Every structure is written in structure tokens, then in C-alpha cells.
N, C-alpha and C positions, 0 to 999 in steps of 0.2 A: 473682406476683412474679418467679419464675424466667423465665417467658415474657417479661416486660417487659425483664429484663436481657439475655436472648438477642436480643430484637428490637433493643435499643439497640446491642449489639455488632455485629449484622449491618448495621444502618443505618450505623454508623460505618465499618465495613469497606467498604461500598459507596461512601460518600462519599469515603473515603481513596483508593480505587482510581480513582474518577473524577477526583479532583483531583491525583493524583500526577504528572500530566504537565502542565507549565506552558505550555500553548499557549492563548492567549486567542483565541477564535473571532472576536471583534470586530476583531482585527487582520488577519484573513485576507480575501483577496478572495473575493467571492461564489462564484467557480468552484471554490474549494478547500474550501468549507463542505459539511458533510454533515448528513443528517437526524438521525443519532445523536449528532453533535457530539463525536466521540471522535477526538482528534488526538495525534500524537506528533512530536517532533523526531527526526532520525536517531539522535542519541545516546540518547534515551529508548527508541527501538525496539531499538537494539543491546543496551542493558542489559536490557530486558525479555525479549527473545528469548533472550539468553544465560542468564538465570535461569529461564526458563519454556519451554525448547525443547520439552519433551514435552507441555506444556499449552496450546500455542498453534500457530497456523499462520501462517507468514510467506511472503507471495506477492509476486513481482515481476510486475506486470501490464502491463509494456511489451511491445512486439512482439518476436518472435523475432529480427528484424534488429537492433533496438536492443541486445538482450542479447548477440547474437553479436559485434557490433563495438565495444560500449562496456563490456562486462563486467557483472558483477552482484555484489551482496553475497554473501560466502562462506557466510553462515549462513541464506540464504533457503531455504525448503523446496522451492519450485518456481516456475517461470515459467508463468503462466497469463494470456495476453494478454487484456485487457479489450476492446481494439480491434485490428482487423487491417486491413492494406492492402486496399483495394478490389481485387477479383480482376482487373479490367482496368486497374488503375493509372490510374484516371481522375484528372484534374487538378482541384483546388479553386482557382479563380481568386481567391476572397476571401482565402484563407490562403497562397496561393502555395506549395502543396505537394500531394502526392498525397493523395487522399481516403482516409479511414479510416472503417470502420464497426464497430459493436459486434459482437463475436465471439459468434455464436449458440451456441457451445459453452461459453461462459464459466461459466455457472452450474453446468452438469453437471460440468465439470472441477474447479471449486472443491469441489463436494460430494464428488467422488472423492478429492481430496487430503485433505480433512477426515476422511473415513472411513478412509483409509490410516493416519492417526495416531490413530484411535480417539477422535476428538473429535466434538462436536456443535455445533449452531448457537448454543449458549450460550457456547462457548469463544471466547477472543480470536483474532481474525483480523487480522493487520497487513498492510496493502497499501502498496506503493511503486510509483511510476511515474517518469517523468523529473523532474517538478517539483511534483507534488501535485494536478494537476487531474483527470487520468484516474482516479487512485486514489480521489478523492472521488466521482466518478460511479459507479465500481465499488462503492464502499462503500454508496451509495444503492441500487444494484440489489440487493445482498445484503441490506440492511436490509428492502427490500420483499419479500424471500423468507423473512423470519423470522429472519435472523441478528441476534443481540442485541449483540455486542461487536466491531464492525468498526472498527478504527482506520486512519487514513490518515497516512502520513508527509508532513507538510505541505510540505516542500521537496524531497521525492523523492530520487532517486539522483544526479542531476546538479545540482540546485539551480535557483534563479531567475536570470533574466538581470539583469545590472547595467544600470541605467537611464541612466547618464551616465559621463563620463570616458573615458580611453583604451581601456578594455575594455568599452565599451558594447555590449550585445547578447550578451556571453559569460556563460555559466553558471558563475560563479566565487565567488559570495557565500555560499552555503549548500548544503545537500544532503549526501547520504551520502559521496560522494567527497571533497568539500571539507572535511568534518569529520574526514577522516583515518581513517575506519572501514574495516575489512577488506573488500576486494572483489578480484575476479580476472577476467582474460580467459579463464582455463581453466574451461570449462563441464563439468558432469557430465550425461551423457545422462539419468540417472534424474530429474533436476530439470527437464528441458526439456519444453516443451509439444509434444505430438504428438497430432494428431487421431486417429490409429489406436491410440493407447495404451489 
């Protein structure tokens, strides 16, 4: 009897934690969906990390250049880029931008940051990128390595592009910055990605 009650309490807690964040994956484009289907809005992430700073890892997975010139959330634990610019700055004609490739150091650096906080692969890891696509890919990579609670911020740091109107193509409709959440251009060395670290 006691076992049944404990099981029901645990099941309810699990269900409540999974449904606490009101992001419907059916509304997300395929490129923002993850295997674990764990999503947060920027406000969800801010509130969660504020309450659970010692029990979670919050990572900005954008490139060092993005973080350097665009700033980052003030309560992020670290910048660990999921992708890096191609060493030779090769051009991607399809995307009209410089090519990026998956950072071969990503998994090791995430594991290091997790260990620094005394956390395990079962603890919450929250990822943000520019607009939610790279963080989704990074979440899938971590899920494949046995991480159980990897959340992605669906609109990222800068948000999605507006599709029409006078601001078409600008990232002004959602995201961390547009939600008015704390961020800064002032970076702290201890939070920065460094291959030699």
C-alpha cells in the first residue's frame, strides 16, 4: 500500500515536471524538435534556473563570436559552442554564410561543466542558441550520450525572424532579449569556452 502511494506521488511529480513548461512541440518547426521533447520558453528557463541554479546547468551553445558581439544571459553557467566556424572560413553557397561544423570538443566540455557543479547526466541541462535550432541539435547529441533531462529554449537568445512587414527578417518577435530578461555584453572569463581550459 505504501509502495503504491509512493509510486503515485513519484509519477505525479514526474508528470508535473514534464508538463510545467507550456511549449507544444506540434507548434515547433521540425528543426527545433528534440528526441527528449523537453522545451522551455525564455521566461520558463529564467524562472527555472533562478530557482534551481545549484541543481541545473544552463549553457549558451552559440559561437564565441556571437557571445562576444551580442552578449549572453547573465545567469548562464557557461558558453560551450555546439558548432564552430570552419577553420578556413569556407563559404556555404546554399546558406550564403560561412560554414560551421560541429565542435568536436562539445561533449567533453559539457561533461566538464556538469562535473564542476557536482551534477550528473540525470540533472536538468538547459541549452540556448540564437533561435532554438542549434540547441535542439545539441540536445539530441547529449540525449544520445545518456543525458536524461536536456531542455532547449525554443526561441533562443535573439528569437525568430519576423516573416513580413517593415521589420521582415529581423529577430524581434521572441527570444531571451526580446522578453526583457537579464543579459549583458560584459562577459566573465570563467564562463567562456576555451579549448585549453
